[in-house]
DSSP file (Angstrom, degrees, kcal/mol; ACC not computed):
  #  RESIDUE AA STRUCTURE BP1 BP2  ACC     N-H-->O    O-->H-N    N-H-->O    O-->H-N    TCO  KAPPA ALPHA  PHI   PSI    X-CA   Y-CA   Z-CA
    1    1 A S     >        0   0    0      0, 0.0     4,-2.3     0, 0.0     5,-0.2   0.000 360.0 360.0 360.0 -49.5  -14.8    4.0   -5.9
    2    2 A F  H  >  +     0   0    0      1,-0.2     4,-2.5     2,-0.2     5,-0.2   0.915 360.0  50.6 -61.5 -42.7  -13.5    6.4   -3.3
    3    3 A M  H  > S+     0   0    0      1,-0.2     4,-2.5     2,-0.2    -1,-0.2   0.885 108.7  53.0 -63.0 -37.7  -15.6    4.8   -0.6
    4    4 A N  H  > S+     0   0    0      2,-0.2     4,-2.0     1,-0.2    -1,-0.2   0.931 109.3  47.7 -63.6 -45.6  -14.2    1.4   -1.6
    5    5 A I  H  X S+     0   0    0     -4,-2.3     4,-2.1     1,-0.2    -2,-0.2   0.919 112.3  50.6 -60.3 -43.7  -10.6    2.7   -1.3
    6    6 A R  H  X S+     0   0    0     -4,-2.5     4,-2.5     1,-0.2    -2,-0.2   0.909 108.5  50.5 -64.2 -41.7  -11.4    4.3    2.1
    7    7 A S  H  X S+     0   0    0     -4,-2.5     4,-2.2     1,-0.2    -1,-0.2   0.872 108.9  53.1 -65.7 -34.4  -13.0    1.1    3.5
    8    8 A N  H  X S+     0   0    0     -4,-2.0     4,-2.2     2,-0.2    -1,-0.2   0.908 108.8  49.0 -65.5 -40.7   -9.9   -0.8    2.4
    9    9 A Q  H  X S+     0   0    0     -4,-2.1     4,-2.5     1,-0.2    -2,-0.2   0.917 109.8  52.3 -63.5 -42.4   -7.7    1.6    4.2
   10   10 A D  H  X S+     0   0    0     -4,-2.5     4,-2.8     1,-0.2     5,-0.2   0.911 108.7  50.6 -59.9 -42.2   -9.9    1.2    7.3
   11   11 A K  H  X S+     0   0    0     -4,-2.2     4,-2.3     1,-0.2    -1,-0.2   0.922 110.9  47.6 -63.8 -43.1   -9.5   -2.6    7.1
   12   12 A S  H  X S+     0   0    0     -4,-2.2     4,-2.3     2,-0.2    -1,-0.2   0.879 111.7  51.6 -67.0 -35.4   -5.8   -2.4    6.9
   13   13 A L  H  X S+     0   0    0     -4,-2.5     4,-2.5     2,-0.2    -2,-0.2   0.944 110.8  47.2 -63.7 -47.1   -5.7    0.1    9.8
   14   14 A Q  H  X S+     0   0    0     -4,-2.8     4,-2.6     1,-0.2    -2,-0.2   0.881 110.9  53.4 -60.6 -37.3   -7.8   -2.3   11.9
   15   15 A H  H  X S+     0   0    0     -4,-2.3     4,-2.4    -5,-0.2    -1,-0.2   0.914 108.5  48.6 -65.5 -42.8   -5.6   -5.1   10.9
   16   16 A E  H  X S+     0   0    0     -4,-2.3     4,-2.5     2,-0.2    -2,-0.2   0.932 112.6  48.0 -62.1 -45.7   -2.5   -3.2   12.0
   17   17 A Q  H  X S+     0   0    0     -4,-2.5     4,-2.6     1,-0.2     5,-0.2   0.911 111.0  51.5 -61.9 -41.8   -4.1   -2.4   15.4
   18   18 A Y  H  X S+     0   0    0     -4,-2.6     4,-2.5     1,-0.2    -1,-0.2   0.914 110.5  48.5 -61.5 -43.0   -5.1   -6.0   15.8
   19   19 A N  H  X S+     0   0    0     -4,-2.4     4,-2.5     2,-0.2    -1,-0.2   0.907 110.7  50.9 -63.3 -41.4   -1.6   -7.1   15.1
   20   20 A R  H  X S+     0   0    0     -4,-2.5     4,-2.2     2,-0.2    -2,-0.2   0.942 113.2  44.3 -62.6 -47.7   -0.2   -4.6   17.6
   21   21 A V  H  X S+     0   0    0     -4,-2.6     4,-2.7     1,-0.2    -1,-0.2   0.898 112.3  53.8 -62.9 -39.8   -2.6   -5.7   20.3
   22   22 A N  H  X S+     0   0    0     -4,-2.5     4,-2.6    -5,-0.2    -1,-0.2   0.907 107.6  49.5 -62.9 -42.4   -1.9   -9.3   19.5
   23   23 A K  H  X S+     0   0    0     -4,-2.5     4,-2.6     2,-0.2    -1,-0.2   0.920 111.5  49.1 -63.6 -43.2    1.9   -8.9   19.8
   24   24 A K  H  X S+     0   0    0     -4,-2.2     4,-2.4     1,-0.2    -2,-0.2   0.936 112.0  49.1 -59.8 -45.3    1.4   -7.2   23.2
   25   25 A F  H  X S+     0   0    0     -4,-2.7     4,-2.2     1,-0.2    -2,-0.2   0.905 111.4  48.8 -61.8 -42.6   -0.9  -10.0   24.3
   26   26 A L  H  X S+     0   0    0     -4,-2.6     4,-2.2     2,-0.2    -1,-0.2   0.902 110.2  51.7 -64.0 -40.9    1.6  -12.6   23.2
   27   27 A R  H  < S+     0   0    0     -4,-2.6    -2,-0.2     1,-0.2    -1,-0.2   0.910 111.6  46.8 -63.9 -40.8    4.5  -10.8   25.0
   28   28 A I  H  < S+     0   0    0     -4,-2.4    -1,-0.2     1,-0.2    -2,-0.2   0.887 114.0  49.0 -66.8 -37.9    2.4  -10.7   28.2
   29   29 A N  H  <        0   0    0     -4,-2.2    -2,-0.2     1,-0.2    -1,-0.2   0.828 360.0 360.0 -73.2 -32.7    1.5  -14.4   27.8
   30   30 A S     <        0   0    0     -4,-2.2    -1,-0.2    -5,-0.1    -2,-0.2   0.473 360.0 360.0 -88.6 360.0    5.0  -15.8   27.1
């Protein structure tokens, strides 16, 4: 259960980082 919660947090963290990089990339591209 604890491991499951942790993996979910990791996924959301990766998602946030991905969004941040994506926004930077979009800003550079436009």
